[in-house]
N, C-alpha and C positions, 0 to 999 in steps of 0.2 A: 500415481495416486498413493497416498500414505495415510493409514488410519492414525498413525502417530507421526508428528513432524517435528523437526528441530527448529522450525520457524517459531520464534519466541512468542509471537502474538496470536497464534492460532493453535487449535488442537490437532487439526488434520489438514491435508491438502488434497485436492482433486483436480486432475487435468482432463477435462472433457474435450479439450483441444490442446494442441501444442504447435508452436511455431509463431512467426511474426514477420511482417513485411518490413521491419526496420524502424528505428527511432534514433534519438540522440545518443543512445548507448550502443547501438548496433547498426553499423553501416560498413560492411567489409570492403565495399568498393572504394571507400575513403580511408580504409585502414582503421576503422573504429570497431573495436571488439571488447566492450566493457560489460556485456550482459551475461550473467551466469547461465541463463537458460540457453542462450545461443552457444556459449562455450560447451556446455554439456551435450547439446544436440549435435554439434560438430564432432564431438568425441564418439558418440554412440550411434549416430545415424548410419543406417546400413548394416549395423551389427546387432540391433535389437528391434523386435517387432513393436516395442512400446514407444518408438520414436518416429517422427515423420522422416521422409527421405532426406530432407535438409531443413534447416531452420526457416529458410525463406519459402518453404513449401508447406504452409500450415495444414494440419490434418485433424479431423474430428475423431473423438473416441467416445461416442455417446453411450456405449455399452457400459462405461465405467460408473454411470450414475446409479444403476440398480443396486449393486452391492453397497455403495456408500449410503444409500437410503436406509440400509439395515444396520448401520453402525449404531452403537448404543447411545441413548440419550444421556447427556452429562449435566443436564439442568439440575441445579441444587447440589452438585457434587464438587468436592475440592480437587485441585490439581497440585499436589505437593511441589512439583517442579515448575509450575506456572501459576502461582497463587493469585495473580491478577485476573485469572479467568475463573476463579472460584465462584460457583453458583450459576454461571452462565450456561446456556445451552452450548452444545458442541459447536465451536467456531471453525468453519471449514474455509480455507483459502482456495478460491477457484482459479485455476489456470495460471499457476505461477510459472509454468514453462512456456508461456506464450502470451498473446494479447487477445482477449475474448472478442474484441471488435476490430481486429485487423482486417484490412481492406479486401484481401483475397478470399475471405470467407463470406458467405451470404450473411447479410445483416441480421436475418431472422432465425439463424440456426438454433439459438438458445430457447426460442419461444416455446416449442413443444414440451420442453422440460420444466418450465416454470410451475405448472400445477403440482407436479410431484414434489418439487422443492418446497412449495408453499405448504403442502400437507405434512412435511417432515418436521421433527422437533428441533432441527438444527438451524444455526445461523450460517448464511452463505456470504462470504466476503468477496465482493466483486471489484477488481482493480483493473484500471486501463489507463493507457496514455492517449487513447482516442476518445476523448470526452464527448466530442460532437456526435460521433457515431453512437455512443451509448445513449445520449439524449434522444437522438432520432429513434433508436430502438424502443426506448421507454415510452415515447409518444404513441407508438403502435401497440406496445405490449407492456402495460404497467407492471412494475416489479412488486412482488409480495412484500409484506413488512419484514419478513425474516431474510430478505436479500438486501445487503448493505452496499450501495454503490460508492465507489471511491475512485480517485484519480491519483496518478503518480506525478510528482513534481520533482525536478532536479535542480533547476535554476530559477531566477526571477522571471525570465521570459516565459518559461513553461507554466508558471502559475496561472496564466490566462485560461488554462484548462478548467480551473475551478469555476469559472463563470457558467460553463455548460453543466457542470455538476449541480450547481445551485438551482438551475432551471428545471431539474428533474423533479416531478411532482409525486413520485411514487417511491416505494422501497422504504427501508428503515434508515438507520444512521448513515449520514453522509460523512465521508472521511477522506483524508488525504495521506499519502505516503510520501514523505519528503526524503526519499532515499533512492540512489545515493545523493547526498547533499553535496553539490559541486560549487556552491557559492552562497552568499547571503540571500535569504528568501524572507520577504515580508508577507506573511499570509494573514496578518491581523485584519485587513479590510474584509476578509471573507469570514472572520470569526465573530465580529461584533459590530452592531449598529444601534445607536441610541434611539432611532426612530422606529425600530422594529422591522426594517427592510434593508436589503442590500440591493443597490442599484446596479444592474448589469449594463454593459455598454450598448447592447443592441436589442434587448428585450424588455427594458423597463424594470420596475422593482420586482424583486422575488422575496417571498416570505422567508424569514429565517427558519432553520430546520426545526427548532423547538422554541421554548419561551425566551431564550436569550442568545442563541448562537446560530450561525449559518452552518458552520462546520462543527461536527460533534465529536470528532476524534482526529488526532494527528499522530502519525508515526514518523520518526526521524532517525537517520543513521548515516554514517560515513561509508565510503566505498571500500570494498574488500576484494581480495583476490589479486592475481598477477596484474601488474600495470596500474594498480590503484592510484588515484590522484589524492592529493592532500585534502584533509577536512579540518578546517579551523574550528576549534572548540567553541569559539565565540558565535559561530553560525548555529551550532546546535543549541547553545545556551539561549540564543535569541528566540528560537522556535519554542523552547520550553517556557520562556518568559511570556511570549505572546499567548500561549495556551493558558498559563496561569492567570494572566490579566483578564482573559475572556471566559474563564471557567470551563475551558475545553480539556477533557482528558488527553494526556500526552503519553506517548510510549517511546522512550529512547531505546532503540534496538541495539545499536553498536556505535563505537566511535570510528570504526573503519580500520584499515590496515596502516594508514599513514596519518594519524591524528597529530595536529600541530597546534601550538599555542603562540600567539603573537605577544611577546613581552613588551613592557612599557617602552615608549619611543625614546630613543637616545639622540640627542641633538647632533652628535657627530656621526654615528653609524646608522641612524635611522631605526626603524622597527626591527627587532630581532625575532626571527622565526625559530622556534624550538620544537623539534619533533619529540613526541612522547613515545618511549619504548615500553610496550606492554607485553606481558606474557601471552595473552590471548592474541593470536594472529589477526583476528577480525575486530579486536577491540570490543568484544562482546561480554566481558566480565565486569559487572557494575562495581565490584569492590575495588577495581583499578581506576575508576573514574573519579573526577571531582564530585564531591557530595551533591552539589546542586544539579548534576546531570543524572543522578540515580533516580529516575522517574519512570515508572512502568505502570501505566493505568489503562484500564479497559472500560469503555462506556457501559453504563447500566443499560441493559437491553430493554427496549420498549415493547418487545414482542411477548405476546401472551403464550406462555409455555403450554404446549399440547400434552395431554396425558396419554 
Protein backbone atom coordinates (compact mmCIF):
# COMPACT_ATOMS: atom_id res chain seq x y z
CA UNK A 1 0.00 0.00 0.00
CA UNK A 2 1.17 3.52 -0.65
CA UNK A 3 -0.34 6.82 0.43
CA UNK A 4 1.49 8.37 -2.49
CA UNK A 5 1.95 6.43 -5.71
CA UNK A 6 3.86 6.91 -8.93
CA UNK A 7 0.83 5.60 -10.83
CA UNK A 8 -0.07 8.69 -12.80
CA UNK A 9 -3.86 8.43 -12.70
CA UNK A 10 -4.33 7.89 -8.97
CA UNK A 11 -3.22 9.50 -5.72
CA UNK A 12 -2.68 6.30 -3.75
CA UNK A 13 -2.65 2.53 -4.07
CA UNK A 14 -3.94 -0.08 -1.66
CA UNK A 15 -3.47 -3.84 -1.87
CA UNK A 16 -6.11 -5.57 0.22
CA UNK A 17 -5.08 -8.69 -1.66
CA UNK A 18 -2.06 -9.71 -3.71
CA UNK A 19 -1.58 -12.43 -6.28
CA UNK A 20 -3.42 -13.82 -9.27
CA UNK A 21 -4.30 -17.14 -10.89
CA UNK A 22 -2.94 -15.95 -14.24
CA UNK A 23 -4.08 -14.15 -17.38
CA UNK A 24 -2.84 -13.29 -20.86
CA UNK A 25 0.08 -11.42 -19.25
CA UNK A 26 1.10 -14.09 -16.74
CA UNK A 27 1.30 -17.79 -17.47
CA UNK A 28 4.73 -19.08 -16.37
CA UNK A 29 3.92 -22.62 -17.51
CA UNK A 30 3.86 -21.26 -21.06
CA UNK A 31 6.74 -18.88 -20.55
CA UNK A 32 4.52 -15.80 -20.35
CA UNK A 33 5.79 -13.31 -17.75
CA UNK A 34 4.73 -9.79 -18.74
CA UNK A 35 2.96 -8.75 -15.52
CA UNK A 36 4.84 -6.30 -13.30
CA UNK A 37 2.93 -7.51 -10.24
CA UNK A 38 3.96 -11.08 -10.93
CA UNK A 39 7.58 -10.08 -11.54
CA UNK A 40 7.77 -8.11 -8.28
CA UNK A 41 6.13 -10.91 -6.32
CA UNK A 42 8.60 -13.44 -7.76
CA UNK A 43 11.40 -11.16 -6.61
CA UNK A 44 10.20 -10.55 -3.05
CA UNK A 45 8.05 -13.57 -2.15
CA UNK A 46 9.58 -15.39 0.79
CA UNK A 47 11.71 -12.38 1.68
CA UNK A 48 8.97 -9.97 2.78
CA UNK A 49 5.89 -10.43 4.96
CA UNK A 50 4.10 -7.97 2.72
CA UNK A 51 3.88 -10.47 -0.15
CA UNK A 52 2.14 -13.82 -0.66
CA UNK A 53 4.27 -16.96 -0.74
CA UNK A 54 3.98 -16.91 -4.54
CA UNK A 55 2.06 -14.90 -7.12
CA UNK A 56 -0.16 -17.89 -7.91
CA UNK A 57 -1.05 -18.18 -4.22
CA UNK A 58 -3.19 -15.05 -3.69
CA UNK A 59 -3.37 -13.75 -0.14
CA UNK A 60 -5.66 -11.29 1.65
CA UNK A 61 -4.36 -8.29 3.62
CA UNK A 62 -7.62 -6.92 4.99
CA UNK A 63 -5.91 -5.14 7.88
CA UNK A 64 -4.55 -2.58 5.42
CA UNK A 65 -7.94 -0.91 4.96
CA UNK A 66 -8.11 0.69 8.42
CA UNK A 67 -5.08 2.97 8.04
CA UNK A 68 -6.07 3.85 4.48
CA UNK A 69 -9.46 5.06 5.68
CA UNK A 70 -7.59 7.67 7.75
CA UNK A 71 -5.70 9.11 4.80
CA UNK A 72 -6.50 12.78 4.35
CA UNK A 73 -9.37 13.89 2.14
CA UNK A 74 -8.07 15.56 -1.03
CA UNK A 75 -11.42 16.82 -2.36
CA UNK A 76 -11.10 20.37 -3.58
CA UNK A 77 -7.30 20.30 -3.40
CA UNK A 78 -4.73 20.70 -6.15
CA UNK A 79 -2.08 18.12 -7.01
CA UNK A 80 0.86 20.02 -8.53
CA UNK A 81 2.37 16.82 -9.95
CA UNK A 82 -0.96 15.43 -11.15
CA UNK A 83 -3.11 18.43 -12.11
CA UNK A 84 -5.72 16.24 -13.84
CA UNK A 85 -6.74 15.09 -10.34
CA UNK A 86 -7.22 18.63 -9.04
CA UNK A 87 -10.40 18.97 -6.99
CA UNK A 88 -11.20 15.26 -6.98
CA UNK A 89 -11.48 13.19 -3.82
CA UNK A 90 -8.42 11.03 -3.15
CA UNK A 91 -8.32 8.42 -5.93
CA UNK A 92 -7.12 5.06 -4.59
CA UNK A 93 -6.19 2.27 -7.00
CA UNK A 94 -7.23 -1.02 -5.42
CA UNK A 95 -5.12 -4.17 -5.69
CA UNK A 96 -2.63 -3.25 -8.39
CA UNK A 97 -0.52 -6.19 -7.22
CA UNK A 98 -3.17 -8.79 -8.00
CA UNK A 99 -6.68 -9.33 -9.32
CA UNK A 100 -9.51 -8.66 -6.89
CA UNK A 101 -11.72 -11.34 -8.40
CA UNK A 102 -9.15 -14.05 -9.04
CA UNK A 103 -10.68 -17.51 -8.82
CA UNK A 104 -8.75 -18.94 -5.89
CA UNK A 105 -10.15 -16.33 -3.50
CA UNK A 106 -13.76 -16.42 -2.24
CA UNK A 107 -15.98 -14.30 -4.48
CA UNK A 108 -17.39 -12.40 -1.49
CA UNK A 109 -14.17 -11.52 0.34
CA UNK A 110 -14.48 -7.77 -0.40
CA UNK A 111 -18.14 -7.49 0.68
CA UNK A 112 -17.58 -6.85 4.43
CA UNK A 113 -15.32 -3.92 3.58
CA UNK A 114 -17.73 -2.06 1.29
CA UNK A 115 -19.65 -0.18 4.04
CA UNK A 116 -16.45 1.37 5.41
CA UNK A 117 -15.31 2.28 1.92
CA UNK A 118 -18.71 3.83 1.19
CA UNK A 119 -18.46 5.99 4.31
CA UNK A 120 -15.01 7.28 3.38
CA UNK A 121 -14.45 10.50 1.40
CA UNK A 122 -12.25 8.67 -1.12
CA UNK A 123 -12.71 7.22 -4.59
CA UNK A 124 -11.84 3.53 -4.92
CA UNK A 125 -10.74 2.48 -8.41
CA UNK A 126 -11.43 -1.22 -8.87
CA UNK A 127 -9.84 -2.91 -11.90
CA UNK A 128 -10.05 -6.55 -12.96
CA UNK A 129 -9.58 -8.89 -15.90
CA UNK A 130 -12.29 -11.13 -14.46
CA UNK A 131 -15.28 -9.04 -15.44
CA UNK A 132 -17.80 -11.89 -15.17
CA UNK A 133 -16.83 -12.57 -11.56
CA UNK A 134 -17.03 -8.86 -10.77
CA UNK A 135 -20.54 -8.77 -12.25
CA UNK A 136 -21.54 -11.80 -10.18
CA UNK A 137 -20.16 -10.10 -7.07
CA UNK A 138 -22.06 -6.86 -7.68
CA UNK A 139 -25.33 -8.72 -8.21
CA UNK A 140 -25.06 -9.90 -4.59
CA UNK A 141 -23.23 -6.88 -3.18
CA UNK A 142 -24.02 -3.57 -4.93
CA UNK A 143 -21.08 -1.23 -5.14
CA UNK A 144 -21.28 2.20 -3.47
CA UNK A 145 -21.11 5.19 -5.79
CA UNK A 146 -17.53 6.01 -4.78
CA UNK A 147 -16.31 2.62 -6.00
CA UNK A 148 -15.58 2.79 -9.73
CA UNK A 149 -15.61 -0.62 -11.48
CA UNK A 150 -13.24 -1.09 -14.39
CA UNK A 151 -11.86 -3.81 -16.62
CA UNK A 152 -8.46 -4.31 -18.19
CA UNK A 153 -8.25 -4.80 -21.97
CA UNK A 154 -5.09 -5.67 -23.90
CA UNK A 155 -6.31 -6.83 -27.33
CA UNK A 156 -9.53 -6.81 -29.32
CA UNK A 157 -10.60 -10.30 -28.15
CA UNK A 158 -10.26 -9.23 -24.50
CA UNK A 159 -12.60 -6.27 -25.13
CA UNK A 160 -15.46 -8.72 -24.60
CA UNK A 161 -14.89 -8.13 -20.89
CA UNK A 162 -16.57 -4.76 -21.31
CA UNK A 163 -19.96 -6.43 -21.87
CA UNK A 164 -19.97 -7.67 -18.28
CA UNK A 165 -18.79 -4.29 -17.02
CA UNK A 166 -21.72 -2.57 -18.74
CA UNK A 167 -24.15 -4.98 -17.08
CA UNK A 168 -23.12 -3.82 -13.60
CA UNK A 169 -25.94 -1.72 -12.17
CA UNK A 170 -24.14 -0.21 -9.20
CA UNK A 171 -20.99 1.74 -8.42
CA UNK A 172 -19.73 4.96 -9.92
CA UNK A 173 -17.85 5.64 -13.13
CA UNK A 174 -17.35 2.63 -15.39
CA UNK A 175 -13.90 2.64 -16.93
CA UNK A 176 -11.43 0.64 -18.97
CA UNK A 177 -7.66 0.34 -18.82
CA UNK A 178 -6.32 -0.48 -22.27
CA UNK A 179 -2.85 -1.27 -20.99
CA UNK A 180 -0.61 -2.79 -22.05
CA UNK A 181 -2.00 -2.19 -25.51
CA UNK A 182 -0.81 -5.14 -27.59
CA UNK A 183 -2.79 -4.54 -30.78
CA UNK A 184 -5.46 -2.31 -32.27
CA UNK A 185 -8.60 -2.12 -30.11
CA UNK A 186 -11.95 -0.70 -31.16
CA UNK A 187 -13.79 0.20 -27.97
CA UNK A 188 -16.14 2.70 -29.64
CA UNK A 189 -19.18 0.37 -29.56
CA UNK A 190 -18.96 0.47 -25.77
CA UNK A 191 -18.68 4.25 -25.65
CA UNK A 192 -21.52 5.55 -27.77
CA UNK A 193 -24.99 4.55 -28.90
CA UNK A 194 -27.43 6.87 -30.63
CA UNK A 195 -30.51 5.11 -29.24
CA UNK A 196 -29.44 5.38 -25.62
CA UNK A 197 -28.62 1.72 -25.13
CA UNK A 198 -25.78 -0.66 -25.72
CA UNK A 199 -26.93 -4.14 -26.74
CA UNK A 200 -25.05 -6.94 -25.01
CA UNK A 201 -24.82 -10.33 -26.74
CA UNK A 202 -26.46 -12.37 -23.99
CA UNK A 203 -28.39 -10.02 -21.69
CA UNK A 204 -30.20 -7.61 -23.95
CA UNK A 205 -29.92 -3.82 -23.78
CA UNK A 206 -28.02 -2.11 -21.02
CA UNK A 207 -28.48 1.56 -20.20
CA UNK A 208 -25.51 3.77 -20.87
CA UNK A 209 -23.52 4.83 -17.83
CA UNK A 210 -24.68 8.46 -18.01
CA UNK A 211 -26.51 10.68 -20.46
CA UNK A 212 -24.29 9.94 -23.42
CA UNK A 213 -21.76 7.16 -22.92
CA UNK A 214 -21.50 3.62 -21.67
CA UNK A 215 -17.83 3.86 -20.69
CA UNK A 216 -16.98 7.08 -18.87
CA UNK A 217 -13.19 6.90 -18.76
CA UNK A 218 -10.42 5.16 -20.69
CA UNK A 219 -6.74 4.76 -19.81
CA UNK A 220 -4.32 3.64 -22.51
CA UNK A 221 -0.62 2.82 -22.59
CA UNK A 222 2.08 0.70 -24.15
CA UNK A 223 3.95 -2.10 -22.42
CA UNK A 224 7.09 -1.37 -20.39
CA UNK A 225 9.76 -3.37 -18.64
CA UNK A 226 11.98 -6.28 -19.76
CA UNK A 227 10.67 -8.14 -22.80
CA UNK A 228 8.23 -5.36 -23.70
CA UNK A 229 6.41 -5.80 -26.97
CA UNK A 230 6.06 -3.03 -29.56
CA UNK A 231 3.19 -0.57 -29.34
CA UNK A 232 2.19 1.17 -32.56
CA UNK A 233 1.40 4.81 -31.89
CA UNK A 234 -1.56 4.52 -34.26
CA UNK A 235 -3.17 2.09 -31.80
CA UNK A 236 -2.94 4.67 -29.02
CA UNK A 237 -4.07 7.46 -31.32
CA UNK A 238 -7.13 5.41 -32.25
CA UNK A 239 -8.19 5.06 -28.60
CA UNK A 240 -7.73 8.80 -28.08
CA UNK A 241 -9.85 9.56 -31.15
CA UNK A 242 -12.56 7.09 -30.12
CA UNK A 243 -12.79 8.85 -26.76
CA UNK A 244 -12.84 12.31 -28.31
CA UNK A 245 -15.62 11.35 -30.72
CA UNK A 246 -17.69 9.93 -27.85
CA UNK A 247 -16.95 12.62 -25.28
CA UNK A 248 -15.17 10.16 -22.99
CA UNK A 249 -12.27 11.42 -20.84
CA UNK A 250 -9.03 9.74 -21.92
CA UNK A 251 -5.75 9.28 -20.09
CA UNK A 252 -2.64 8.38 -22.07
CA UNK A 253 -0.38 6.89 -19.43
CA UNK A 254 2.72 6.00 -21.44
CA UNK A 255 3.90 4.98 -24.89
CA UNK A 256 5.73 1.98 -23.49
CA UNK A 257 9.33 0.85 -23.78
CA UNK A 258 9.09 0.03 -27.50
CA UNK A 259 6.90 2.64 -29.19
CA UNK A 260 6.91 2.32 -32.96
CA UNK A 261 5.47 4.25 -35.87
CA UNK A 262 4.47 2.76 -39.19
CA UNK A 263 5.65 5.14 -41.90
CA UNK A 264 3.81 5.61 -45.16
CA UNK A 265 3.59 2.53 -47.38
CA UNK A 266 6.33 2.15 -49.96
CA UNK A 267 5.39 0.27 -53.13
CA UNK A 268 8.74 -1.49 -53.16
CA UNK A 269 9.63 -2.07 -49.53
CA UNK A 270 6.16 -2.11 -48.01
CA UNK A 271 5.35 -0.36 -44.72
CA UNK A 272 8.39 0.79 -42.75
CA UNK A 273 8.37 0.35 -38.98
CA UNK A 274 10.35 2.98 -37.11
CA UNK A 275 11.08 2.68 -33.41
CA UNK A 276 10.98 5.89 -31.40
CA UNK A 277 13.95 6.38 -29.10
CA UNK A 278 12.80 8.19 -25.96
CA UNK A 279 14.74 9.28 -22.88
CA UNK A 280 12.02 7.95 -20.59
CA UNK A 281 12.44 4.16 -20.55
CA UNK A 282 8.69 3.66 -20.09
CA UNK A 283 7.73 6.34 -22.60
CA UNK A 284 5.96 8.18 -19.81
CA UNK A 285 7.06 11.78 -20.47
CA UNK A 286 4.35 13.59 -22.48
CA UNK A 287 6.78 16.23 -23.76
CA UNK A 288 8.43 13.46 -25.82
CA UNK A 289 5.14 12.40 -27.43
CA UNK A 290 3.37 13.59 -30.56
CA UNK A 291 1.16 16.47 -29.49
CA UNK A 292 -2.06 14.64 -30.36
CA UNK A 293 -1.28 11.99 -27.72
CA UNK A 294 -0.65 14.42 -24.86
CA UNK A 295 -4.02 13.76 -23.30
CA UNK A 296 -4.44 13.20 -19.58
CA UNK A 297 -8.01 13.58 -18.37
CA UNK A 298 -9.85 12.42 -15.27
CA UNK A 299 -13.64 12.11 -15.20
CA UNK A 300 -15.63 14.57 -13.17
CA UNK A 301 -16.68 12.68 -10.07
CA UNK A 302 -20.44 12.13 -9.66
CA UNK A 303 -19.88 11.34 -5.99
CA UNK A 304 -21.18 13.69 -3.33
CA UNK A 305 -18.12 14.67 -1.32
CA UNK A 306 -18.58 13.89 2.37
CA UNK A 307 -17.61 16.54 4.90
